[in-house]
N, C-alpha and C positions, 0 to 999 in steps of 0.2 A: 611333884613339884620341887622337892628339896634336890634331887639330882640335876635338875635342868639349872637351878640357881647356881649350884657348885661348878657345874661345867662353864657357865656363863662368866663366873669370876676368874676361872683360870685363863679363858680366852681374853679377858680384860688385861690380865698381868703380863701375858707372853707374846701378844700379838705384835709385830713391829709396825711402825708407824712413821710419819713425817718426824724427822729428827728432833728429838725433845731435848729440853733444857738448854737450847741453843738459840733461844729467842732473845733479841736485843731490843731495847727501847729506843725509838727515834724521836727526837725532840728539835732537830735543827729547822727552825722556820714554822714551827707549829704554834699557834696561840689557841690553847685549849679552851678558851672562853667563848669560842664560836661553835664548839662541837657539841651536839646534843643528839643522842640517838642516830649518830651520823651513818649513811650508807657509804660503801668503798667498792671500787671496782678498778680492776687492772687489766690492761689490754696485754701485757706481757711482764717479764721480769723487771721492766725499767719504768714503764709508764703507768702511773697509778693516780686516782682522783678521789678525794674525800668529801662529801657534802657537808655543809655547814649552816649556821643561822646568820641572819643579818646580811643576806647576799654575798656570803663568803664561801669559797671552796679553797681546797689545798691540793696542790698537784706536785708531782715529782717526776723527773726524766731520768733519774739516776738510782732506782731502787729504794730512794727515801733517804740517801744520805744527806740531801738537801730538800727541803720542802718549800714551795712558793705559795703565800696567800693571796688569791684573786678575788677582786670584788667585781661582781657583774651587775649590770643594771644601775639604776638611779636609786640610792638609798632614800632620797626623800619620799619616793612613792613605795608604800609597803615596806618599811625600813627593816621590820622583823621577819621578813619572808625567809622560810625554811627550805632546804633543799630535802625533798623526801626520798629521791632516788636518783642515782647517776648511772650513765653508760658511756664508756670510753672505747674508742675504736684504735686509736693511735695518739701520739702525743699532740697532734694538732685538733682531732676532732672528737668533741665532748659534748653530750646532751644531759640537761637537767630536767627533772620535774618537781614543781614546787607545790607547797601547802596552799598556794591561793590559785591553782589551776593553769600555771604557765609550763609551757616546754620552751626551754633556752637551749641554744646551740653556739659553739664556737668552732670555727675551722682553722683557727691560727694560734691553737694553744691557750686561749684566754685573752689575748690582746683585744679583740673585738668581739662582741655577742650579739647574737640575732634572736629577737622574740619569734618563735615559729608558730605558737599556738596560745591563743588566750580568747576563750570564748565561755563567759560566765552563764549563758543560756543553756549551754551543755554541761559543763563541769566546772567546779571551783575548788577542785583538789586533785592533783596527780598523784597517784599513789605508787605507780609501776611504770618504768620506761626501759626499753631493752632494744639496742640497735644490733642487727646482725652483721651489717656491713655499711658502707657509706651511704647506701640508698634505701635499704629496707629495716623498718623498725615497728614495734608495737609499744602502746601506752595504754595505761588505765586509768580512769578517773572515776570520782563520785558524780551523782547527778547534782541536782541544783542545790540540794542540801546535804551537809555531812552525812546525813543518815539515808541518802538516797541511793538509787541502783547504780550499779557500776556502768561504765561506758567504756568500750573498747575503741581505740584510735589506732589507726594504720598509716604509715607513709611508705611510699615506694620511689620518693625522689629525694632522700635525705633530709626530710622534714619539710620542704617548701610547702607541702599540703599534708595535713593529718585530718583523716576522715573518720567520722564515726561510723562503725560497720555493723554492730551487733544488732540483732532483731530481737533479743530477749533480754529482760530486765533482771538483774541480779542484786539481792540484797547485800547488806554489809554495813560498815562504817569506815571512816577514814582513819588514817594514821599507821595502820600496820598491814592492809591488805596486800602491799607490795609483797610481803612474806608468804601470801596464799595464793599467788598467781604465778605462773611460769610458762613461757613459750619457748619452745626448743628450736624453732624455725619460724618463718613468717606464716606458716599454715597451721601448724600443730600447738596447741596450749591447753593448759589446765588451770581450773579455779575452784577453790573450795568456798562454799557459800555458807556463812554462819548465820545464826539468828532465825533458823528454820528447822522445824522438826518433821522427819529426820534430817540431819546434816546431809548435804549434799556435795559431791565432787563432779563437777561438770568438765567435759573434754571437747574441743573443737578440732577439727581437720580441715576447715577451709577459712583459716585466718580470723576466726572469731565471728563470722556471720550467724553460723548456727552452732549451738551448743547441746550435747547430749549428757544425760547423767551416766555415771559408770557404776559398776557393782561394788560400791563403797559403803560399808556399814562398820567400820573399824572403831568409831569413836562415837560417844553419845552426847559430849559437850562441845569441843573446840580443838580445831586443828590449828597449831600455832605457826607451823612452818611447813612449805612444799616446794620441791624443786626437782626437776626431771634432767637425767644426764642425757637421754636421748628420747625419741618418741615412744619407746617400750619401758625402759629403766628410769624409775622414779622413787623418791624417798620422802617421807613426811614424818612430822612428830608432834604428838600430843603429849599431855603431862606424863612423864614416865614410861611412854611407849614409842618405840621407832617402828614405823610401818614402811613397807617396801612392795613395789610391784615391778615384775620383769616382763608383763604383757600388756603394757599401755593403760594400766589402771582396770583391767577387766576382773583381775583377783589380786588379793594383797595378803601377805604374811606380816607378822609383827612379833616384836621382841620387848619384854618389859625390862627396864633397867631401873637402878635405885637412884634416880633423878626425876623428881616431879615438879621441876621449875619450868618456865616459859622457854620454848625453843626460839632461837633468835635468827639463825642463819644456816644454809647449808651450801656447800661448795664441792666441786668435783676436781680432783687432782688428775690430770690426765698425763700419761707417758705413753706415746706410740699408740698401741692397740688395747692399752691398759688404763685402768683408773681406780682411785681410792676416793671414797666419799668421806667428807668432813661434816660433822654436824656439831653445831655450837648452841649451848643452852646459856641461859642468863645466870645460871648457878657455877660458873667458873669452869665449865668442862667442855673440851672439845673431844668428840667421839669420832674415831676412824674406823672404816671397814674396807678391806681390799678384797672381799669375796662376796660382793653383792649383798650384804647385810647379814651373812650368817654368823660371823664372829666379829666382835668390835674390841677396841681398846681405848683407852683415854688418855689425854695428856693434862697432867696436873699442874703445868706451870702457872696457870692463872687462878690458883685458889683463892686468892684475896680479893678478887675483882670480879664484877659482872662483865660477861661478854656480850657486845652488841653487834658486831659485824666481822665478818672474816672474808678473804679473798685469796685464792690460790690459782694464778694464771697459768702455772705449769708445775712440773714435779720438782722444781729448784727453788721456788720463791712463794713466800706466804706472808699475809700481813693479818693482824688480829687487833681489833680496837676494843679496849676495856674501860671501865670506869665503875661509877656508882650513881645511883639515882637519875639515870639517864644522861649524866654528864660523862662525857669522853675524857679521860685524864692520862690515858697512855696508849701508844701506838707502838705495836711490837712487830718486828721483822724477822723472819728465819729464811736464811738463803743457803741453808746446808743440804736441802734436797729431801726427797722421799726415798725411804729404805726400800719398800716392796709395794708391788701392785700386782693385779691379776690381768690375764689376757682375756679379752672379750670372747675369744673363741670357746671359752669355757662355758658361756651362757648360750650357746645355740640350742634350739629345741632338740630333744631327744628323739621325739616322735612326731609324726604327722597328727594334726588335730585341727578342728574348727570349732570356735567358742558359739555359744548360744549369743544370738544377736542382742545388742544393748542399744536403747532401751527396748523392752518388749512387755507388753504391747508398745506399739510406736505410732507417731503420726507427725510430719509425713515421712521422716527419714529415720534410719537406724545403721548401726555399725556392725559390720561382721568381720571378725578377726581369725586368721587361720595361721598355722605354724608349719614350717618345712624343714627338715633336719637336712636335707640336700636339695641342690638345685633341681627343680622339677617343673615338668609341664603341669599346668593348672587349669582346670575348668571349673567355674563356679556359676550355677545356673539358677534362676528363681522360676518357680512354677506356681500356677494356681491352684486350687482345689481339685480341678479337674484333670490335673496333671499337664495342662498345656503350658509351654514355655512362655513366660512373660519377658525375661530379659537375660542375657549373658553378661555377668558381672566381670569376669576375668576368663581370658582364653589365651593362654601363651606361657613361655617359659618364666620362671620366678625364681630369684636367688634363694639359698636358705636363709631361714630367720622368721621373724615375726611380721606379719602382714595385715593389713586391714582395708576395708573396702565400705563405702557408703552406698546404702540402697535407698532411693527415694521414690516413695510410693506416691506422689502428689497427684499423678493421673489415674490412680487406681481405686477401686472401691474398698471399703472396709471387708475385712474377712480374713481367712485363714490362708496363709501362703507357705510354701517350703523353699528351702534352698538347699542344693547339693554341691558337694566338692568331688571332684575326681582328679587323682594326681597320678603321673607315672615319672620314674626317674630311672637314668641309666646307672647310676652310682649304686643303687641297692637293689634293682630289679624287682621292686615291690610297687603295687598299686594301692592306692588309698581311695575309698568311698565312702561317704557319710551324707546323710539327710537329716535336715533340722526343721522344725516348724516355728513359724513366727506369725504375729497377729497385727494386722493393721486396723487400728481403732480410730475412727474420725468422729 
């Protein structure tokens, strides 16, 4: 254990990161009295939005040289309305989720606003909102009470309609669940459910309609932050422990650090086919890793303040919100860029494999994940206990990488089933064959 700790300290001191000690405070146009635990989102290096209290937000179109305070809605109705999460596509299109269950949108940079969703029979607290483009987005809210189950909302028409889609009820409470849910695209998302024993990490591959538990048993208490880079690579944090997965949550590695405080935000700094992950804790630290979590370094610029939110829209620009007691008192900007990053090619699978389906036993559906080091012809077939073919899940050429497929046993009887994978590739002239057992239990 001592040797591991020494190596970890060395990597923290020597690993290159986002340019340190070049953060500058931005104050022009900012009224800090409206900022509490504020979310921040940037669509690029110029256009940024910060959520606030009392129906106020702050926007910039010039990287923060000037900020504009914008008031949305009628302050006479719910005057203390808080913005819990924000999503910006460009300088014109911004979406807000509020603490009283509203989704609000502007298409002209904040001159006019539209109330897109407000239905207290479904939810009274929007915890999370993310727009992937001008049409497709996902939001999450509580049920009818603050301790109620989570509700997944989706839109495919820019928010003209937000529809509740999930068929399962998740527990939790309002205020911080946006830190424990993340969708990487309109179909694939993850959600960590607290308040249950054991703790559960759920995954959806059909836009939130169905959720399956993953093989997650890394924490016994509370996961404070969760965010995925893509459908396979994700990072999470609990007190003093950084967790990461490279296979869509099926398996996790972890690294213990000398920081047992609350995790506040995770951001991915992209550069071409490369990325660096940034993880912020309330204990004034931002940790960076450019090798998918193997080694980390910390930026000590913010030692005297708590960090609440971070945003890195690219490898040249970054924002950090700091303060104390939940009050945001400083907005920092760094426009000097990222020093190093890794190439995603380094994380392609080294071998052919197929994982045990999860969940298992299952009812009625389960996920099967497999990896290909080369582009290959793939055949995945499900058989019953008599050896009779039930269905063919995959039959064709697939690119190198990690893949997953859902098997739905709704029309089948309970029992033992088998699934086999067979691959061939012209790149390595090797065949791969493996059979796994799964149990359908109704």
